[in-house]
PDB file of all heavy atoms in Angstrom:
ATOM      1  N   MET A   1     200.443 -67.028-140.169  1.00  0.00           N
ATOM      2  CA  MET A   1     199.823 -66.486-141.344  1.00  0.00           C
ATOM      3  C   MET A   1     200.878 -66.377-142.438  1.00  0.00           C
ATOM      4  O   MET A   1     201.957 -65.871-142.220  1.00  0.00           O
ATOM      5  CB  MET A   1     199.233 -65.109-141.016  1.00  0.00           C
ATOM      6  CG  MET A   1     198.623 -64.434-142.191  1.00  0.00           C
ATOM      7  SD  MET A   1     197.800 -62.880-141.781  1.00  0.00           S
ATOM      8  CE  MET A   1     199.140 -61.908-141.160  1.00  0.00           C
ATOM      9  N   ASN A   2     200.526 -66.860-143.593  1.00  0.00           N
ATOM     10  CA  ASN A   2     201.430 -66.787-144.736  1.00  0.00           C
ATOM     11  C   ASN A   2     200.600 -66.403-145.950  1.00  0.00           C
ATOM     12  O   ASN A   2     199.493 -66.877-146.125  1.00  0.00           O
ATOM     13  CB  ASN A   2     202.110 -68.139-144.948  1.00  0.00           C
ATOM     14  CG  ASN A   2     203.202 -68.045-145.981  1.00  0.00           C
ATOM     15  OD1 ASN A   2     203.634 -66.975-146.348  1.00  0.00           O
ATOM     16  ND2 ASN A   2     203.658 -69.193-146.449  1.00  0.00           N
ATOM     17  N   THR A   3     201.122 -65.507-146.753  1.00  0.00           N
ATOM     18  CA  THR A   3     200.401 -65.097-147.947  1.00  0.00           C
ATOM     19  C   THR A   3     201.320 -65.133-149.146  1.00  0.00           C
ATOM     20  O   THR A   3     202.536 -65.129-149.013  1.00  0.00           O
ATOM     21  CB  THR A   3     199.852 -63.665-147.796  1.00  0.00           C
ATOM     22  OG1 THR A   3     200.956 -62.772-147.612  1.00  0.00           O
ATOM     23  CG2 THR A   3     198.916 -63.558-146.620  1.00  0.00           C
ATOM     24  N   TYR A   4     200.717 -65.166-150.300  1.00  0.00           N
ATOM     25  CA  TYR A   4     201.479 -65.127-151.536  1.00  0.00           C
ATOM     26  C   TYR A   4     200.868 -64.054-152.414  1.00  0.00           C
ATOM     27  O   TYR A   4     199.669 -64.049-152.671  1.00  0.00           O
ATOM     28  CB  TYR A   4     201.419 -66.472-152.257  1.00  0.00           C
ATOM     29  CG  TYR A   4     202.129 -66.443-153.584  1.00  0.00           C
ATOM     30  CD1 TYR A   4     203.519 -66.503-153.638  1.00  0.00           C
ATOM     31  CD2 TYR A   4     201.423 -66.330-154.760  1.00  0.00           C
ATOM     32  CE1 TYR A   4     204.179 -66.455-154.853  1.00  0.00           C
ATOM     33  CE2 TYR A   4     202.069 -66.278-155.978  1.00  0.00           C
ATOM     34  CZ  TYR A   4     203.451 -66.348-156.010  1.00  0.00           C
ATOM     35  OH  TYR A   4     204.091 -66.294-157.213  1.00  0.00           O
ATOM     36  N   GLY A   5     201.674 -63.103-152.851  1.00  0.00           N
ATOM     37  CA  GLY A   5     201.194 -62.080-153.753  1.00  0.00           C
ATOM     38  C   GLY A   5     200.459 -60.938-153.087  1.00  0.00           C
ATOM     39  O   GLY A   5     199.768 -60.185-153.749  1.00  0.00           O
ATOM     40  N   ILE A   6     200.557 -60.821-151.763  1.00  0.00           N
ATOM     41  CA  ILE A   6     199.885 -59.728-151.057  1.00  0.00           C
ATOM     42  C   ILE A   6     200.960 -58.859-150.417  1.00  0.00           C
ATOM     43  O   ILE A   6     201.817 -59.350-149.691  1.00  0.00           O
ATOM     44  CB  ILE A   6     198.919 -60.259-149.984  1.00  0.00           C
ATOM     45  CG1 ILE A   6     197.800 -61.062-150.636  1.00  0.00           C
ATOM     46  CG2 ILE A   6     198.340 -59.108-149.158  1.00  0.00           C
ATOM     47  CD1 ILE A   6     196.831 -61.680-149.665  1.00  0.00           C
ATOM     48  N   GLU A   7     200.909 -57.569-150.703  1.00  0.00           N
ATOM     49  CA  GLU A   7     201.859 -56.637-150.108  1.00  0.00           C
ATOM     50  C   GLU A   7     201.443 -56.333-148.674  1.00  0.00           C
ATOM     51  O   GLU A   7     200.260 -56.252-148.377  1.00  0.00           O
ATOM     52  CB  GLU A   7     201.878 -55.330-150.905  1.00  0.00           C
ATOM     53  CG  GLU A   7     202.312 -55.490-152.338  1.00  0.00           C
ATOM     54  CD  GLU A   7     203.765 -55.888-152.480  1.00  0.00           C
ATOM     55  OE1 GLU A   7     204.575 -55.451-151.655  1.00  0.00           O
ATOM     56  OE2 GLU A   7     204.079 -56.645-153.411  1.00  0.00           O
ATOM     57  N   GLY A   8     202.393 -56.152-147.796  1.00  0.00           N
ATOM     58  CA  GLY A   8     202.075 -55.759-146.427  1.00  0.00           C
ATOM     59  C   GLY A   8     202.740 -56.656-145.410  1.00  0.00           C
ATOM     60  O   GLY A   8     203.622 -57.453-145.730  1.00  0.00           O
ATOM     61  N   ASN A   9     202.289 -56.530-144.188  1.00  0.00           N
ATOM     62  CA  ASN A   9     202.827 -57.335-143.107  1.00  0.00           C
ATOM     63  C   ASN A   9     201.688 -57.754-142.185  1.00  0.00           C
ATOM     64  O   ASN A   9     200.522 -57.523-142.497  1.00  0.00           O
ATOM     65  CB  ASN A   9     203.912 -56.544-142.351  1.00  0.00           C
ATOM     66  CG  ASN A   9     203.380 -55.233-141.805  1.00  0.00           C
ATOM     67  OD1 ASN A   9     202.260 -55.152-141.308  1.00  0.00           O
ATOM     68  ND2 ASN A   9     204.176 -54.186-141.905  1.00  0.00           N
ATOM     69  N   TRP A  10     202.008 -58.311-141.037  1.00  0.00           N
ATOM     70  CA  TRP A  10     200.960 -58.845-140.162  1.00  0.00           C
ATOM     71  C   TRP A  10     200.073 -57.756-139.573  1.00  0.00           C
ATOM     72  O   TRP A  10     198.977 -58.038-139.099  1.00  0.00           O
ATOM     73  CB  TRP A  10     201.575 -59.702-139.061  1.00  0.00           C
ATOM     74  CG  TRP A  10     202.425 -58.936-138.088  1.00  0.00           C
ATOM     75  CD1 TRP A  10     203.752 -58.651-138.204  1.00  0.00           C
ATOM     76  CD2 TRP A  10     202.013 -58.343-136.854  1.00  0.00           C
ATOM     77  NE1 TRP A  10     204.184 -57.923-137.139  1.00  0.00           N
ATOM     78  CE2 TRP A  10     203.133 -57.726-136.276  1.00  0.00           C
ATOM     79  CE3 TRP A  10     200.795 -58.279-136.177  1.00  0.00           C
ATOM     80  CZ2 TRP A  10     203.076 -57.043-135.073  1.00  0.00           C
ATOM     81  CZ3 TRP A  10     200.751 -57.606-134.965  1.00  0.00           C
ATOM     82  CH2 TRP A  10     201.881 -56.998-134.431  1.00  0.00           C
ATOM     83  N   LYS A  11     200.479 -56.503-139.616  1.00  0.00           N
ATOM     84  CA  LYS A  11     199.656 -55.417-139.086  1.00  0.00           C
ATOM     85  C   LYS A  11     198.722 -54.833-140.149  1.00  0.00           C
ATOM     86  O   LYS A  11     197.800 -54.108-139.815  1.00  0.00           O
ATOM     87  CB  LYS A  11     200.544 -54.300-138.540  1.00  0.00           C
ATOM     88  CG  LYS A  11     201.310 -54.694-137.301  1.00  0.00           C
ATOM     89  CD  LYS A  11     202.134 -53.528-136.785  1.00  0.00           C
ATOM     90  CE  LYS A  11     202.907 -53.933-135.544  1.00  0.00           C
ATOM     91  NZ  LYS A  11     203.685 -52.806-135.014  1.00  0.00           N
ATOM     92  N   SER A  12     198.950 -55.124-141.414  1.00  0.00           N
ATOM     93  CA  SER A  12     198.184 -54.473-142.478  1.00  0.00           C
ATOM     94  C   SER A  12     196.806 -55.069-142.762  1.00  0.00           C
ATOM     95  O   SER A  12     195.950 -54.339-143.238  1.00  0.00           O
ATOM     96  CB  SER A  12     199.011 -54.410-143.757  1.00  0.00           C
ATOM     97  OG  SER A  12     199.338 -55.695-144.194  1.00  0.00           O
ATOM     98  N   PRO A  13     196.551 -56.371-142.544  1.00  0.00           N
ATOM     99  CA  PRO A  13     195.206 -56.854-142.898  1.00  0.00           C
ATOM    100  C   PRO A  13     194.148 -56.353-141.919  1.00  0.00           C
ATOM    101  O   PRO A  13     194.457 -55.910-140.818  1.00  0.00           O
ATOM    102  CB  PRO A  13     195.335 -58.380-142.820  1.00  0.00           C
ATOM    103  CG  PRO A  13     196.471 -58.639-141.923  1.00  0.00           C
ATOM    104  CD  PRO A  13     197.406 -57.462-142.086  1.00  0.00           C
ATOM    105  N   GLY A  14     192.884 -56.445-142.351  1.00  0.00           N
ATOM    106  CA  GLY A  14     191.790 -56.106-141.457  1.00  0.00           C
ATOM    107  C   GLY A  14     191.525 -57.250-140.497  1.00  0.00           C
ATOM    108  O   GLY A  14     191.344 -58.390-140.923  1.00  0.00           O
ATOM    109  N   TYR A  15     191.533 -56.962-139.219  1.00  0.00           N
ATOM    110  CA  TYR A  15     191.248 -57.975-138.207  1.00  0.00           C
ATOM    111  C   TYR A  15     189.804 -57.848-137.766  1.00  0.00           C
ATOM    112  O   TYR A  15     189.308 -56.750-137.535  1.00  0.00           O
ATOM    113  CB  TYR A  15     192.167 -57.789-136.994  1.00  0.00           C
ATOM    114  CG  TYR A  15     193.587 -58.218-137.245  1.00  0.00           C
ATOM    115  CD1 TYR A  15     194.517 -57.329-137.775  1.00  0.00           C
ATOM    116  CD2 TYR A  15     194.004 -59.503-136.952  1.00  0.00           C
ATOM    117  CE1 TYR A  15     195.817 -57.714-138.016  1.00  0.00           C
ATOM    118  CE2 TYR A  15     195.310 -59.900-137.188  1.00  0.00           C
ATOM    119  CZ  TYR A  15     196.209 -58.999-137.725  1.00  0.00           C
ATOM    120  OH  TYR A  15     197.493 -59.386-137.951  1.00  0.00           O
ATOM    121  N   HIS A  16     189.107 -58.984-137.632  1.00  0.00           N
ATOM    122  CA  HIS A  16     187.708 -58.993-137.220  1.00  0.00           C
ATOM    123  C   HIS A  16     187.538 -59.952-136.048  1.00  0.00           C
ATOM    124  O   HIS A  16     187.937 -61.116-136.137  1.00  0.00           O
ATOM    125  CB  HIS A  16     186.810 -59.441-138.376  1.00  0.00           C
ATOM    126  CG  HIS A  16     186.925 -58.558-139.575  1.00  0.00           C
ATOM    127  ND1 HIS A  16     186.219 -57.390-139.711  1.00  0.00           N
ATOM    128  CD2 HIS A  16     187.694 -58.652-140.679  1.00  0.00           C
ATOM    129  CE1 HIS A  16     186.528 -56.819-140.841  1.00  0.00           C
ATOM    130  NE2 HIS A  16     187.440 -57.568-141.455  1.00  0.00           N
ATOM    131  N   VAL A  17     186.956 -59.467-134.965  1.00  0.00           N
ATOM    132  CA  VAL A  17     186.674 -60.311-133.806  1.00  0.00           C
ATOM    133  C   VAL A  17     185.277 -60.880-133.989  1.00  0.00           C
ATOM    134  O   VAL A  17     184.322 -60.153-134.268  1.00  0.00           O
ATOM    135  CB  VAL A  17     186.749 -59.499-132.497  1.00  0.00           C
ATOM    136  CG1 VAL A  17     186.370 -60.371-131.311  1.00  0.00           C
ATOM    137  CG2 VAL A  17     188.144 -58.922-132.297  1.00  0.00           C
ATOM    138  N   ILE A  18     185.190 -62.196-133.876  1.00  0.00           N
ATOM    139  CA  ILE A  18     183.895 -62.866-133.972  1.00  0.00           C
ATOM    140  C   ILE A  18     183.653 -63.636-132.680  1.00  0.00           C
ATOM    141  O   ILE A  18     184.598 -63.969-131.957  1.00  0.00           O
ATOM    142  CB  ILE A  18     183.833 -63.803-135.193  1.00  0.00           C
ATOM    143  CG1 ILE A  18     184.942 -64.853-135.124  1.00  0.00           C
ATOM    144  CG2 ILE A  18     183.897 -63.017-136.485  1.00  0.00           C
ATOM    145  CD1 ILE A  18     184.821 -65.927-136.184  1.00  0.00           C
ATOM    146  N   LYS A  19     182.391 -63.909-132.381  1.00  0.00           N
ATOM    147  CA  LYS A  19     182.052 -64.622-131.141  1.00  0.00           C
ATOM    148  C   LYS A  19     181.953 -66.122-131.348  1.00  0.00           C
ATOM    149  O   LYS A  19     182.124 -66.896-130.415  1.00  0.00           O
ATOM    150  CB  LYS A  19     180.751 -64.075-130.576  1.00  0.00           C
ATOM    151  CG  LYS A  19     180.883 -62.631-130.142  1.00  0.00           C
ATOM    152  CD  LYS A  19     179.590 -62.115-129.577  1.00  0.00           C
ATOM    153  CE  LYS A  19     179.774 -60.646-129.185  1.00  0.00           C
ATOM    154  NZ  LYS A  19     178.550 -60.047-128.727  1.00  0.00           N
ATOM    155  N   SER A  20     181.657 -66.548-132.584  1.00  0.00           N
ATOM    156  CA  SER A  20     181.524 -67.974-132.867  1.00  0.00           C
ATOM    157  C   SER A  20     181.692 -68.206-134.372  1.00  0.00           C
ATOM    158  O   SER A  20     181.616 -67.274-135.176  1.00  0.00           O
ATOM    159  CB  SER A  20     180.165 -68.489-132.406  1.00  0.00           C
ATOM    160  OG  SER A  20     179.140 -67.862-133.134  1.00  0.00           O
ATOM    161  N   TYR A  21     181.871 -69.444-134.737  1.00  0.00           N
ATOM    162  CA  TYR A  21     182.089 -69.774-136.138  1.00  0.00           C
ATOM    163  C   TYR A  21     180.917 -69.392-137.050  1.00  0.00           C
ATOM    164  O   TYR A  21     181.149 -68.992-138.190  1.00  0.00           O
ATOM    165  CB  TYR A  21     182.437 -71.258-136.299  1.00  0.00           C
ATOM    166  CG  TYR A  21     183.837 -71.560-135.845  1.00  0.00           C
ATOM    167  CD1 TYR A  21     184.077 -72.219-134.642  1.00  0.00           C
ATOM    168  CD2 TYR A  21     184.925 -71.177-136.605  1.00  0.00           C
ATOM    169  CE1 TYR A  21     185.373 -72.478-134.213  1.00  0.00           C
ATOM    170  CE2 TYR A  21     186.222 -71.429-136.195  1.00  0.00           C
ATOM    171  CZ  TYR A  21     186.437 -72.086-134.994  1.00  0.00           C
ATOM    172  OH  TYR A  21     187.704 -72.336-134.575  1.00  0.00           O
ATOM    173  N   PRO A  22     179.657 -69.475-136.607  1.00  0.00           N
ATOM    174  CA  PRO A  22     178.571 -69.027-137.488  1.00  0.00           C
ATOM    175  C   PRO A  22     178.680 -67.553-137.886  1.00  0.00           C
ATOM    176  O   PRO A  22     178.138 -67.145-138.913  1.00  0.00           O
ATOM    177  CB  PRO A  22     177.306 -69.280-136.665  1.00  0.00           C
ATOM    178  CG  PRO A  22     177.687 -70.426-135.776  1.00  0.00           C
ATOM    179  CD  PRO A  22     179.133 -70.166-135.426  1.00  0.00           C
ATOM    180  N   ASP A  23     179.392 -66.743-137.084  1.00  0.00           N
ATOM    181  CA  ASP A  23     179.603 -65.345-137.456  1.00  0.00           C
ATOM    182  C   ASP A  23     180.407 -65.226-138.750  1.00  0.00           C
ATOM    183  O   ASP A  23     180.314 -64.214-139.449  1.00  0.00           O
ATOM    184  CB  ASP A  23     180.324 -64.585-136.346  1.00  0.00           C
ATOM    185  CG  ASP A  23     179.453 -64.370-135.117  1.00  0.00           C
ATOM    186  OD1 ASP A  23     178.216 -64.535-135.219  1.00  0.00           O
ATOM    187  OD2 ASP A  23     180.007 -64.035-134.054  1.00  0.00           O
ATOM    188  N   LEU A  24     181.212 -66.250-139.076  1.00  0.00           N
ATOM    189  CA  LEU A  24     181.951 -66.239-140.343  1.00  0.00           C
ATOM    190  C   LEU A  24     180.991 -66.239-141.524  1.00  0.00           C
ATOM    191  O   LEU A  24     181.194 -65.515-142.498  1.00  0.00           O
ATOM    192  CB  LEU A  24     182.883 -67.445-140.438  1.00  0.00           C
ATOM    193  CG  LEU A  24     184.094 -67.441-139.523  1.00  0.00           C
ATOM    194  CD1 LEU A  24     184.803 -68.792-139.591  1.00  0.00           C
ATOM    195  CD2 LEU A  24     185.040 -66.322-139.876  1.00  0.00           C
ATOM    196  N   ASP A  25     179.936 -67.050-141.449  1.00  0.00           N
ATOM    197  CA  ASP A  25     178.949 -67.092-142.536  1.00  0.00           C
ATOM    198  C   ASP A  25     178.306 -65.724-142.730  1.00  0.00           C
ATOM    199  O   ASP A  25     178.134 -65.273-143.860  1.00  0.00           O
ATOM    200  CB  ASP A  25     177.868 -68.133-142.242  1.00  0.00           C
ATOM    201  CG  ASP A  25     178.374 -69.549-142.341  1.00  0.00           C
ATOM    202  OD1 ASP A  25     179.345 -69.778-143.094  1.00  0.00           O
ATOM    203  OD2 ASP A  25     177.808 -70.423-141.670  1.00  0.00           O
ATOM    204  N   LYS A  26     177.963 -65.063-141.631  1.00  0.00           N
ATOM    205  CA  LYS A  26     177.348 -63.736-141.721  1.00  0.00           C
ATOM    206  C   LYS A  26     178.322 -62.739-142.346  1.00  0.00           C
ATOM    207  O   LYS A  26     177.942 -61.947-143.202  1.00  0.00           O
ATOM    208  CB  LYS A  26     176.902 -63.247-140.365  1.00  0.00           C
ATOM    209  CG  LYS A  26     176.305 -61.858-140.426  1.00  0.00           C
ATOM    210  CD  LYS A  26     175.535 -61.489-139.200  1.00  0.00           C
ATOM    211  CE  LYS A  26     174.975 -60.092-139.217  1.00  0.00           C
ATOM    212  NZ  LYS A  26     174.697 -59.469-140.456  1.00  0.00           N
ATOM    213  N   PHE A  27     179.588 -62.796-141.922  1.00  0.00           N
ATOM    214  CA  PHE A  27     180.579 -61.873-142.478  1.00  0.00           C
ATOM    215  C   PHE A  27     180.675 -62.036-143.997  1.00  0.00           C
ATOM    216  O   PHE A  27     180.637 -61.064-144.741  1.00  0.00           O
ATOM    217  CB  PHE A  27     181.954 -62.099-141.844  1.00  0.00           C
ATOM    218  CG  PHE A  27     183.012 -61.216-142.443  1.00  0.00           C
ATOM    219  CD1 PHE A  27     183.245 -59.947-141.949  1.00  0.00           C
ATOM    220  CD2 PHE A  27     183.773 -61.648-143.518  1.00  0.00           C
ATOM    221  CE1 PHE A  27     184.205 -59.112-142.516  1.00  0.00           C
ATOM    222  CE2 PHE A  27     184.742 -60.831-144.089  1.00  0.00           C
ATOM    223  CZ  PHE A  27     184.953 -59.560-143.585  1.00  0.00           C
ATOM    224  N   PHE A  28     180.790 -63.277-144.458  1.00  0.00           N
ATOM    225  CA  PHE A  28     180.980 -63.507-145.891  1.00  0.00           C
ATOM    226  C   PHE A  28     179.707 -63.272-146.701  1.00  0.00           C
ATOM    227  O   PHE A  28     179.784 -62.987-147.883  1.00  0.00           O
ATOM    228  CB  PHE A  28     181.559 -64.890-146.151  1.00  0.00           C
ATOM    229  CG  PHE A  28     183.005 -64.981-145.770  1.00  0.00           C
ATOM    230  CD1 PHE A  28     183.417 -65.760-144.709  1.00  0.00           C
ATOM    231  CD2 PHE A  28     183.960 -64.251-146.450  1.00  0.00           C
ATOM    232  CE1 PHE A  28     184.757 -65.822-144.345  1.00  0.00           C
ATOM    233  CE2 PHE A  28     185.303 -64.302-146.097  1.00  0.00           C
ATOM    234  CZ  PHE A  28     185.691 -65.097-145.041  1.00  0.00           C
ATOM    235  N   SER A  29     178.542 -63.372-146.075  1.00  0.00           N
ATOM    236  CA  SER A  29     177.318 -63.035-146.800  1.00  0.00           C
ATOM    237  C   SER A  29     177.144 -61.518-146.903  1.00  0.00           C
ATOM    238  O   SER A  29     176.510 -61.020-147.831  1.00  0.00           O
ATOM    239  CB  SER A  29     176.094 -63.669-146.141  1.00  0.00           C
ATOM    240  OG  SER A  29     175.862 -63.119-144.866  1.00  0.00           O
ATOM    241  N   ASP A  30     177.718 -60.759-145.950  1.00  0.00           N
ATOM    242  CA  ASP A  30     177.615 -59.294-145.953  1.00  0.00           C
ATOM    243  C   ASP A  30     178.776 -58.609-146.669  1.00  0.00           C
ATOM    244  O   ASP A  30     178.671 -57.434-147.012  1.00  0.00           O
ATOM    245  CB  ASP A  30     177.568 -58.752-144.517  1.00  0.00           C
ATOM    246  CG  ASP A  30     176.320 -59.160-143.772  1.00  0.00           C
ATOM    247  OD1 ASP A  30     175.344 -59.603-144.421  1.00  0.00           O
ATOM    248  OD2 ASP A  30     176.307 -59.051-142.524  1.00  0.00           O
ATOM    249  N   ASN A  31     179.894 -59.315-146.877  1.00  0.00           N
ATOM    250  CA  ASN A  31     181.103 -58.704-147.434  1.00  0.00           C
ATOM    251  C   ASN A  31     181.669 -59.577-148.546  1.00  0.00           C
ATOM    252  O   ASN A  31     181.890 -60.763-148.347  1.00  0.00           O
ATOM    253  CB  ASN A  31     182.176 -58.555-146.350  1.00  0.00           C
ATOM    254  CG  ASN A  31     181.711 -57.698-145.205  1.00  0.00           C
ATOM    255  OD1 ASN A  31     181.692 -56.492-145.292  1.00  0.00           O
ATOM    256  ND2 ASN A  31     181.312 -58.340-144.111  1.00  0.00           N
ATOM    257  N   GLU A  32     181.922 -58.961-149.676  1.00  0.00           N
ATOM    258  CA  GLU A  32     182.550 -59.685-150.778  1.00  0.00           C
ATOM    259  C   GLU A  32     184.030 -59.330-150.802  1.00  0.00           C
ATOM    260  O   GLU A  32     184.395 -58.156-150.843  1.00  0.00           O
ATOM    261  CB  GLU A  32     181.895 -59.300-152.096  1.00  0.00           C
ATOM    262  CG  GLU A  32     182.393 -60.117-153.255  1.00  0.00           C
ATOM    263  CD  GLU A  32     181.607 -59.832-154.524  1.00  0.00           C
ATOM    264  OE1 GLU A  32     180.423 -59.543-154.424  1.00  0.00           O
ATOM    265  OE2 GLU A  32     182.216 -59.907-155.597  1.00  0.00           O
ATOM    266  N   LEU A  33     184.877 -60.334-150.772  1.00  0.00           N
ATOM    267  CA  LEU A  33     186.320 -60.098-150.776  1.00  0.00           C
ATOM    268  C   LEU A  33     186.807 -59.850-152.194  1.00  0.00           C
ATOM    269  O   LEU A  33     186.313 -60.440-153.150  1.00  0.00           O
ATOM    270  CB  LEU A  33     187.065 -61.293-150.185  1.00  0.00           C
ATOM    271  CG  LEU A  33     186.820 -61.600-148.715  1.00  0.00           C
ATOM    272  CD1 LEU A  33     187.672 -62.787-148.287  1.00  0.00           C
ATOM    273  CD2 LEU A  33     187.111 -60.407-147.846  1.00  0.00           C
ATOM    274  N   GLU A  34     187.780 -58.980-152.290  1.00  0.00           N
ATOM    275  CA  GLU A  34     188.417 -58.692-153.564  1.00  0.00           C
ATOM    276  C   GLU A  34     189.550 -59.696-153.799  1.00  0.00           C
ATOM    277  O   GLU A  34     190.037 -60.325-152.866  1.00  0.00           O
ATOM    278  CB  GLU A  34     189.003 -57.275-153.557  1.00  0.00           C
ATOM    279  CG  GLU A  34     187.978 -56.182-153.350  1.00  0.00           C
ATOM    280  CD  GLU A  34     187.005 -56.049-154.506  1.00  0.00           C
ATOM    281  OE1 GLU A  34     187.433 -56.277-155.655  1.00  0.00           O
ATOM    282  OE2 GLU A  34     185.838 -55.734-154.259  1.00  0.00           O
ATOM    283  N   MET A  35     189.985 -59.808-155.042  1.00  0.00           N
ATOM    284  CA  MET A  35     191.111 -60.671-155.377  1.00  0.00           C
ATOM    285  C   MET A  35     192.332 -60.223-154.582  1.00  0.00           C
ATOM    286  O   MET A  35     192.601 -59.020-154.497  1.00  0.00           O
ATOM    287  CB  MET A  35     191.400 -60.594-156.875  1.00  0.00           C
ATOM    288  CG  MET A  35     192.516 -61.487-157.305  1.00  0.00           C
ATOM    289  SD  MET A  35     192.003 -63.191-157.213  1.00  0.00           S
ATOM    290  CE  MET A  35     192.031 -63.634-158.916  1.00  0.00           C
ATOM    291  N   LYS A  36     193.039 -61.142-153.974  1.00  0.00           N
ATOM    292  CA  LYS A  36     194.239 -60.905-153.181  1.00  0.00           C
ATOM    293  C   LYS A  36     193.963 -60.103-151.906  1.00  0.00           C
ATOM    294  O   LYS A  36     194.871 -59.519-151.333  1.00  0.00           O
ATOM    295  CB  LYS A  36     195.338 -60.224-153.999  1.00  0.00           C
ATOM    296  CG  LYS A  36     195.867 -61.083-155.131  1.00  0.00           C
ATOM    297  CD  LYS A  36     197.047 -60.426-155.775  1.00  0.00           C
ATOM    298  CE  LYS A  36     197.625 -61.283-156.876  1.00  0.00           C
ATOM    299  NZ  LYS A  36     198.804 -60.676-157.479  1.00  0.00           N
ATOM    300  N   GLU A  37     192.735 -60.103-151.432  1.00  0.00           N
ATOM    301  CA  GLU A  37     192.403 -59.432-150.164  1.00  0.00           C
ATOM    302  C   GLU A  37     192.514 -60.440-149.037  1.00  0.00           C
ATOM    303  O   GLU A  37     192.160 -61.601-149.192  1.00  0.00           O
ATOM    304  CB  GLU A  37     190.980 -58.866-150.213  1.00  0.00           C
ATOM    305  CG  GLU A  37     190.589 -58.127-148.952  1.00  0.00           C
ATOM    306  CD  GLU A  37     189.189 -57.521-149.041  1.00  0.00           C
ATOM    307  OE1 GLU A  37     188.526 -57.683-150.068  1.00  0.00           O
ATOM    308  OE2 GLU A  37     188.782 -56.899-148.070  1.00  0.00           O
ATOM    309  N   LEU A  38     193.018 -59.982-147.917  1.00  0.00           N
ATOM    310  CA  LEU A  38     193.217 -60.858-146.767  1.00  0.00           C
ATOM    311  C   LEU A  38     192.492 -60.276-145.574  1.00  0.00           C
ATOM    312  O   LEU A  38     192.632 -59.093-145.284  1.00  0.00           O
ATOM    313  CB  LEU A  38     194.716 -60.976-146.453  1.00  0.00           C
ATOM    314  CG  LEU A  38     195.071 -61.715-145.160  1.00  0.00           C
ATOM    315  CD1 LEU A  38     194.745 -63.192-145.288  1.00  0.00           C
ATOM    316  CD2 LEU A  38     196.553 -61.511-144.854  1.00  0.00           C
ATOM    317  N   VAL A  39     191.696 -61.094-144.901  1.00  0.00           N
ATOM    318  CA  VAL A  39     191.097 -60.700-143.634  1.00  0.00           C
ATOM    319  C   VAL A  39     191.456 -61.761-142.609  1.00  0.00           C
ATOM    320  O   VAL A  39     191.653 -62.925-142.944  1.00  0.00           O
ATOM    321  CB  VAL A  39     189.567 -60.523-143.717  1.00  0.00           C
ATOM    322  CG1 VAL A  39     189.189 -59.341-144.559  1.00  0.00           C
ATOM    323  CG2 VAL A  39     188.888 -61.767-144.200  1.00  0.00           C
ATOM    324  N   VAL A  40     191.559 -61.340-141.364  1.00  0.00           N
ATOM    325  CA  VAL A  40     191.942 -62.242-140.283  1.00  0.00           C
ATOM    326  C   VAL A  40     190.844 -62.219-139.242  1.00  0.00           C
ATOM    327  O   VAL A  40     190.330 -61.159-138.893  1.00  0.00           O
ATOM    328  CB  VAL A  40     193.289 -61.790-139.656  1.00  0.00           C
ATOM    329  CG1 VAL A  40     193.689 -62.718-138.529  1.00  0.00           C
ATOM    330  CG2 VAL A  40     194.375 -61.736-140.711  1.00  0.00           C
ATOM    331  N   PHE A  41     190.479 -63.396-138.725  1.00  0.00           N
ATOM    332  CA  PHE A  41     189.437 -63.511-137.712  1.00  0.00           C
ATOM    333  C   PHE A  41     190.044 -64.018-136.412  1.00  0.00           C
ATOM    334  O   PHE A  41     190.957 -64.834-136.418  1.00  0.00           O
ATOM    335  CB  PHE A  41     188.358 -64.491-138.169  1.00  0.00           C
ATOM    336  CG  PHE A  41     187.646 -64.047-139.411  1.00  0.00           C
ATOM    337  CD1 PHE A  41     188.069 -64.488-140.652  1.00  0.00           C
ATOM    338  CD2 PHE A  41     186.593 -63.170-139.347  1.00  0.00           C
ATOM    339  CE1 PHE A  41     187.439 -64.064-141.809  1.00  0.00           C
ATOM    340  CE2 PHE A  41     185.954 -62.737-140.502  1.00  0.00           C
ATOM    341  CZ  PHE A  41     186.381 -63.189-141.729  1.00  0.00           C
ATOM    342  N   GLY A  42     189.477 -63.554-135.314  1.00  0.00           N
ATOM    343  CA  GLY A  42     189.890 -64.028-134.006  1.00  0.00           C
ATOM    344  C   GLY A  42     188.685 -64.240-133.119  1.00  0.00           C
ATOM    345  O   GLY A  42     187.728 -63.466-133.153  1.00  0.00           O
ATOM    346  N   ILE A  43     188.707 -65.334-132.370  1.00  0.00           N
ATOM    347  CA  ILE A  43     187.640 -65.629-131.407  1.00  0.00           C
ATOM    348  C   ILE A  43     188.240 -65.429-130.020  1.00  0.00           C
ATOM    349  O   ILE A  43     189.211 -66.107-129.665  1.00  0.00           O
ATOM    350  CB  ILE A  43     187.107 -67.058-131.563  1.00  0.00           C
ATOM    351  CG1 ILE A  43     186.502 -67.246-132.954  1.00  0.00           C
ATOM    352  CG2 ILE A  43     186.064 -67.360-130.477  1.00  0.00           C
ATOM    353  CD1 ILE A  43     186.016 -68.654-133.238  1.00  0.00           C
ATOM    354  N   PRO A  44     187.688 -64.473-129.224  1.00  0.00           N
ATOM    355  CA  PRO A  44     188.244 -64.229-127.893  1.00  0.00           C
ATOM    356  C   PRO A  44     188.137 -65.482-127.019  1.00  0.00           C
ATOM    357  O   PRO A  44     187.166 -66.225-127.120  1.00  0.00           O
ATOM    358  CB  PRO A  44     187.385 -63.104-127.323  1.00  0.00           C
ATOM    359  CG  PRO A  44     186.637 -62.535-128.473  1.00  0.00           C
ATOM    360  CD  PRO A  44     186.576 -63.601-129.519  1.00  0.00           C
ATOM    361  N   ALA A  45     189.133 -65.675-126.205  1.00  0.00           N
ATOM    362  CA  ALA A  45     189.123 -66.842-125.306  1.00  0.00           C
ATOM    363  C   ALA A  45     188.263 -66.583-124.101  1.00  0.00           C
ATOM    364  O   ALA A  45     188.014 -65.513-123.690  1.00  0.00           O
ATOM    365  CB  ALA A  45     190.540 -67.146-124.852  1.00  0.00           C
TER     366      ALA A  45
END
């Protein structure tokens, strides 16, 4: 993960566990990101 212009470290962003890639569409339809906001997604193995 690399960012430009965002304060913080790897522990500071919001992490979201999703079950599949279509869950990304649901997340972005339900949540509007702010300028310079970072969210991280993970799919459990």
